[in-house]
N, C-alpha and C positions, 0 to 999 in steps of 0.2 A: 193554399192564401192563407188560412187560420194560423198557421205555423208562422208566416211571412207577417202576416197585421201584428204578431206578436212580438217575432225578432226587432220589427218597431220600433214598437214600443219601449221596448228593454234597450235596444242600445241603440236608436235614434238616423238620422239619414243625415249626413251632409247636404253641404246646399246642393251637387252637381245630381246626386242621388234623387230628391226630392224636386229638381229641376223635370230630368227625364221620367219621373212618375207620372209626373202634372201633365207632361206632352202627351205620355202613352192615356193618361184617364179625356182628356182633349180631344186628341184622334179617334178615339173611340165613337165619337159623334160628328155633328154638325156646327160650323162656325155661323156667326151670324155675320152680316155685310149691311153697314151703316154708311154704305159710302157713296147711297143715292139721295142720302139726306141731304136737303140743299137750303142756305142762307135768302133772306129775299133778294139778296145781289147776285142769286147763283150760284154764290160759291159755296165747298161742302160745310155744312153744320159741324163744328165739335160738337162729342160725346162724352155724357163722363157720367158715373156711377157711385153710387155709395153703398156699402156693406157696417152692418152693426155686428159684433159678435152676438149680442144680444143681454139684455137687461131688464131688471124689472121697470116701469115705468117708461122702458124705449120708444118712443114714438116721434123722434124727432123726424122721419122719411117723411112724412105727409105733408109739413108746410116745408119741409124744404127741396123736395123735388118741383113741385112748382114755382117756386122762388129763384130756382137757378134758369129754369125753362123761362123766364119772362126774361132774362139777359141774352137771350136766344141759342142759350146747350141745349144740347137735345138729354135727356135725361133716361136710357133705359135705364128703370129700377128693377129689377128682377129681385124680388122678395120670396120670403121663406115663411113659413107658420113657428111654432111656439115649439121651442126645444125646453122640454123641463118644466120650470116655475116660470117662464117668462113667455109671455103673447106676441107672438111675431106682427106683421104687419098685414099678412093677408088675414090673419084672424080678426084682427081689426076693421076692416073695410069688408068682408065678407058678413059679418053683423050686419052691412047695408042690403035693404032686400035687391032682388035684381044684379047685383055686382055681382063681375065675376071673376075669376084668376087667371083663367084658361086660356089664355089669345093662342090665333096664331102666328106666324113671324111676319105675314102680310097685313094684318090688324095691326102689329108690332108698329109695324115701319107707316099705314097709315097713318097710327095716332103720333108718335114722334113727329110726323112731316109738319101734321096738322095743328096739331096746341104744342109738340114740344114733352110732352113729356108721360110715359105711360109709368103704370103701376101693376106688376101682373106675377105670377108665378115662372119660372124658370119652363122651359118645354120640354117634353122629356127626349127631344135630338138633342138635350145640350150634354154632355160629360154623361153620357149612361151609365158608363162606367161604375158613378162616382154611386150612383143610387143601390147599384150589387153587393161595391164594395160596406158605402153606409151600413145595409142590412150587416152585413158579415161580422164588422166592428161591435155591433149591439150586444151580437152573442159571443163577442168570444172577449168582450169585457176590454175592448182597443179604443174605446172611441176618446179617449181625453190622448193621444198620444199624440203631439203637435206637429210632425210632419203629415202625419192622415186627412188631421182639422184644414191644416193648409192646402195640400194640395186640394182635399173637398170643394172648398171656398172656394180657391183661386182657377180651378178648372173649370167653373162653372162662369166666373167672371173674365175670362180669357178667352171664354168660348164665347161668349153673349156678343164680345166686337168693342166697346168700347176702348174709345180713343186714352182715358182718365179714371183712376177709381181714390177714391178715400174712404180708407180703410178706421172704422170707430169700435176700437179694442177697450170694449167695458173691462172692469176688476171688482172686485168685492164681493159682501156677502148675497148680494140680488144681482152680481153677474156670472156668465157662461167661467169664462174664466177667475178664478178664488185669489191666484197671489199674482203679484205684481211683477217677478220674473220672470212666472210663466207665460202673464201677457204680454210681455214684452219681447220672449222669446217669438211667440206665435204673431205679434207685428212686425219683424226683423222677416222672420221667414214668408211673409205676404207679402210685404216689400220688395224681397229680393226675388221671388217670381212674377210676381208683375214685371217688375225690369226687364229681366231677362226675357221675358216675352214680348219685348216693348211697349208694354200698359206702363203711363205715366201714374206710380202709385206712390199715397203718400199713405200715414195711419197717425192717430192719435189717439 
C-alpha cells in the first residue's frame, strides 16, 4: 500500500481510477440513510452539507448550518478537527463545556428531524478505510497527493448520504492548498466524484 500511495503521488490517477478507489473506500463501511426525514407537510426533507478544505479564520460552518436549516433543508454537517496550523470546526465547538462531537446515527437523525441541523464528527463506520490510508499517507509523505485528498474527503461525504454538497476550497498562504492551480484541480476532482456518485456537488 505504501508503494501504491507513492505511485499515485508521482503519477496521479485518471477520473475512472479515482472514482473506483473512492467507491472501494465507501464500501469499507456503512452508508447513512436520511430518507426517513420529513417536512411538516409529510414530504421528504432535502439534505445538504458543506465542506471546507481549511484555512486560517475558517468558521463559516457555525452560522451557515442553522441559517440553511431555517429554510427547511436538513444539514448533516459532519466536520473535522484542525489540520496543521488551521483550527477545525470541532476544535472550536469542543471549547464549549459539555458539547460532544461523537453522536450515534440515531442521535444524528433525531437532531436533524427535530432541529434541522447537526454539527458532529463523522462516525467510525463511515469509510473506515480512509483512517488507515490517511495514517499510511502521513508516514510515507503522500498526504499532498490530490487523488488521495479528494477520495479521503469525498468517501466520507458520499457515505454520509447527503443529497447535495457545497465544497469551499480555500487557497493561499493561510490555507491547506497553497496555489490556485492545485486548488482548482482538487475542486474539479471532488466535484466529479460527487456527481459520479449522484450527489449534486459544487465548489467555490
